[in-house]
N, C-alpha and C positions, 0 to 999 in steps of 0.2 A: 844369740839366737833370736834373730829378728828384733823387733822393737824394744824388747825388755832390756837389751844390752845398753841402751842409751837413755833410760828413763829413771834416773835417781829420784826425781821429784815425785814419782808415783807411789811413794811409801807412806804418805800421810793422807788421811781422809779429811778433806776440808770441813765436812759437816760435823766432824767430831770436835771441832774447836768452836768457841763462842765468838766467832768473828762476824761482825756486822758488815755486810758488803753493800756498798752504796750502788744505786742504779747508775748505769753509764749514761752519759749525755748522748743525744742523738748525733748521727754523723754530721760533720760540718759541711759536707758538700757531696756532689755526685762523683762517683768514681770513674765511670766510663759510659759508653753509649747504652749499656744495659740498664743504667739507672737514670737515664735522661728524661724518660717520660714521666708524667705525673703519677701514673699507676705504680711505677717502680720506686719513685720517691716515697710514696705512701708505704710501699713494702719495706723500705729501709727504716721506717720508724714504727712499723706495726709491732704491737706487743702481744697479739693473739690472732688466731684465725678470724675472729669476729671483726677485726679491723679491716679485713679484706672483704667482709660480707659473708663469711663462712668458708668451710673447707673447699667447696667447689670453686669459689672465686680464687682461693689461694692456689689451688692446682692450676687453674687457668693462667694466673699470673706467672707461676713457675714455668709452665710449658712455653709461655711467650719468651721468657728468658732463655730457655732451652738447655742450659748448662749448669752443673753444680761442680765447684772446685773443692776437693777434699785434700787433706795432707796428713802424712804420717799414719796411714792406715794399711799395714801389710795385709794381703789377702788371707794369710794363714794366722792372723792375730784375732782371737775372739770371734771368729766367724765373719770378719768384715768382707772377705771376698764374696761370699754368698749374699750378704746383706746388700752390698752395692749392686750386684747383678739383679737382685729382686726389686730394688728401688727403680733401677733403669727399666725393667720390664713393666712394672706397674704404672709408671708415669711417663715413660718415653723420653726422659731427659738424658743427655750425655753427662757422664760423670768423669771428670778429669782428676786422676789420683796422682798427686805430686809427692815425691820423696817418701815413698812408703815406709822406709826404715829410719825416718828422721826422729829427732827427739822433741820433747815438749818445747824446749828452748828454741829449737830450729823452727817450730811452727810460728812462734811469736816473731822471731827475727825475719822470717820470710814474709809474714804479713806486713811488717813494718817496711821492709825493703820494697815490696811490690804494691804498697798502698797507692790507690788511684789507678791501678792497672787491672786489666781484665783477667790476668792470671793469678791474682791474689787469692788466698784461701777464703772460702765463704764461711767455713765453720771450723771449730777447734775441737780436738779430743785430747785433753791435757792431764798431766799429773797435777794434783791439787795444789802443791806448793807453787808451781809456775802459774796456775790459774789464778790463785789469790793475789799474786804479785802483778797481775795484768788485767784486772777487771775493767779498767778504763777502756780497754779495747773491745769489750763485749756489748752487744745490744740486748737489752732485756726482752725476753720472749717467753710466754707461758703456753706450753702445748695444751691440747684439749684434755690430756690426762694429768695435768699439773697437780690438781687437788689430791689425786690418789698417791702422789709421791710423798713419802714420809718427810716431815718438816726438817729432820736432821740431814736430809740428803739434797737440800736445795736452798738457794737464796730466795727469800720471800718475794722478791720482785722478778724472779726468773732470769737474773743476770747470769747465773750458772746453775747447772743441775748435775748431780752425780748420775752416771748412766749405767755402768756395769763394774763389777769387781771380780776378784779372784782370791784364792787361798794359797798361801805358800805351801808347797808340797815337795816331797822327794819322789821323783819319777825314776823308774828303773825298768830295764829289759829283763823280764822274768825268764827269758830263754838264755840269758848270759850270766845272770847272778842269782843267788838264792833270794827267796822272798824277804822283803824288808818289813820287819815287824816292830822295830824300834830304832832310834838313832844309834843306840849302842851296837846294833848289828853292823853298822857301817865302819866301826873301828876294828872289825874282825879281819883275819887274813884273807877270807874269801873275797874281800872287796879291795885287795891291794891294787893301787894304781887305777881305780875305777870310779872314784867319786869326784864329780865336778860341780863347781858353782857356775851359775850363768853369768860369767864376767868377774871383774874385780869389784868387791863391795865398796871401795872408795869411789867408784865411777859408775857402776851399773846398778840399776834399781832392783832387779830380781836377786842379784847376789847380795845386796845390802839387806833385803828382806829375809834372805836365807839365813844370814848371820843373826838377825833379830829373832827369827823363829827358833833357832837353835838355843839362843840365850834364854828365851822364855821356857823352853822345854827343860833347860838345865837349872831352872829356878831363878833366872835373872829377870830383867825387865826390858821393855822396848827401848828405853832411853839409855840404858847401860848394857851394851852387848858384850861386856868383858868375858862373860862365861861362854858366849858363842865364839869369840875369838880364841879362847883357850881350847875349846872343843876342836876347832879346825886346826889349831897348832898341834894338838895331839893326833889328829887325823893325818897331818903331814908327817909327824914323827913315826907313825905306824906304817908309812909308805902308801897310804890309801888315797891321799889327796892328789887329784889329777889337775894340774894347772893348765887346762885347755878350755878355751871358750867353746861350749857346745853349739852345734848347728844341726839342722836336720840331717846333713850328710854324715857328721860324726856320730850321731845317734844311730842312724840306720846301718852304718858300717860296723858298729859295735865299739868304736873308739872311746865313746863316752857313755857307758851303759848305766850310769847313775847320775842324775842331774837334779839340783835344787832349782825349782822354777815355779812360776804361777800355774795354778791348776788348769786354766784354759789352754796353756801351751802344751801341757801333758795330754789333754784331750785331743788336741790337734795332732800330736805325735802318734797317739794310739790309732787314729784313723788310717795311718800309713804303716804302722808297726803294731799289729794286734797284740803282741806279747808285751807291749809297754803298759805298765801299771803305775799307780801313784799311791803314796802313803803320807798321811798327816799325823804327826805325833799326838798322843792323847793329851787333851787340855793345853795344847800349844798352837792352836790355829791362829794364824796371823792373816788378816784381810786387808785389802787395799781397793779403793774405788777410783775410777777416773771421772773427769769432769767434762761435760759437754757445754759448748757455748757458741753463739753466733757472732761472727766478726762484724763489728758495727760499721766497718767500711767494706762489707761484702760486695763484690761486683754483681752478684746475683742474689739480692736480698730475699726475693720470694722463694727461690729454690732452696736457699739456706734454711728458711723457716719450714718449708715442706719437708726437708730432710729431718728436722727436729721432730716434726709430727710423726714421721714414719718411724724413727728410732724409738719413740716412746709409745708407739702403738703395739698391740700384741705381735704383729709381724716383725717389727724391729727387735722387740724384747726377746722373742723366741729365737730370732737370728743369733743374738748374743748367746742365748742359752744353748743353742745347738753347737756353738763354737766353744762351749765349755766354760763360759763366763756366767756369773750370777747377775742377772739384770735387776735394776733397782725396783722394778714393779713385780718381782717374782711372787711375793706374798699376795698381792692384789690379784694377780692372774690366777693363782692357785685357788683363791676364794671364788672368783667369778667363772672359773672353768675354761679360761682361754690359754692356759699354760700348756706347753708341749711336755706332757708328763714323762714320756720316754727320755727326753733330753734332760729333764730335771732329775731323773733317777740316776743319771750318770755323774752328777756333781759329787765331789769328794765328800765322804762321810767325816764329820768332825764331832768331837766331844767338847762340851763346854762352850761358852760364849766366845766367838772369835775376837781377838784383840785387834783393834784398829788404831794404830799409832797416831797421835796428834802431830801437828807440825812441830811443836816444841819438843816432843819426845824424839822425833826424827832428827831435828837439828842437834840435839844433845848426843844422839847415837853417832851421827856423822863426825862430830868432834872427837869422840872416843876412837872410832875406827881410823881417823886421819893420823892419830898418834901411835896406834898400836898394831894395826894390821900388817904393815910392811915388815916390821921387825919380827912379829910372831909367825907369820905365814908366808909373806913375800908376795 
């Protein structure tokens, strides 16, 4: 179901670990004609809008470049379609969106393959595990709202910043199945052949998180999803597990009326299918945040930095919020009155503090699933 099917790395929040991330070295050279002028060269090493002489000068430099290259941003993922269009309208830049359904690993490999070319991605939107493994490719940059971002959600030098996140939830078509009030409901005959994971949990990020969430709800832990594996094995034995990768088409047709997926994907589904609802088990909320970074070899370095400024402004943050995601500055915007209150009200209701698995917990869980899932569930 779009991007979540290929993002195993999105299951760990980098900020939850005590990892010290070193600042990246500046680009070693110019990538193409867009960075050949002295102004663009300055843009490639700028660490804040102040280095341009202020936001107006940054906008001017970005407009001179004229283009922003993004990658792995499906238009139906966390509101990115509307966000891109709003950015284009506000600044008049062309936005080239490459491989919208690509994975985090694809983003990195594409940047490496196209290094020095005008088609290389200017910015990254990555799962934390991939981000932490590739910080040498990032250019440190602090947006104007950097100080308002909680410390646990950013590298102190601006090498990377968490941008938005979601909660793992059970989405269901209330016109096709009874209301879901607990995970135990899904084991009942009314859900026979109707419950799908968003992919294979040994390969797909959303499915992996779904098993972790169930494990927590069953009294297990994020690092040991054995109880989640057993729950899905029981679901299969009951005849309720549906081994079909859900897509918007399978959901709208009723083929996959119950799906484990991220909350923002459920919000997107509900805009097309009003009967679609979501449920988060009590005291079993599992959260994941993505990472935003500038490619240090960006062919359009000023546009890359302007994109960051936009994403971490109320316009960009509310764009993610309207897409069903939880923006990193939600609390701050709520305090200063810039939040879209109607969109915030649509976020899933959770009880207890959401669990944010660390990289170590995720690695341990992956090892468990690699040896147990196929035999237990298939």
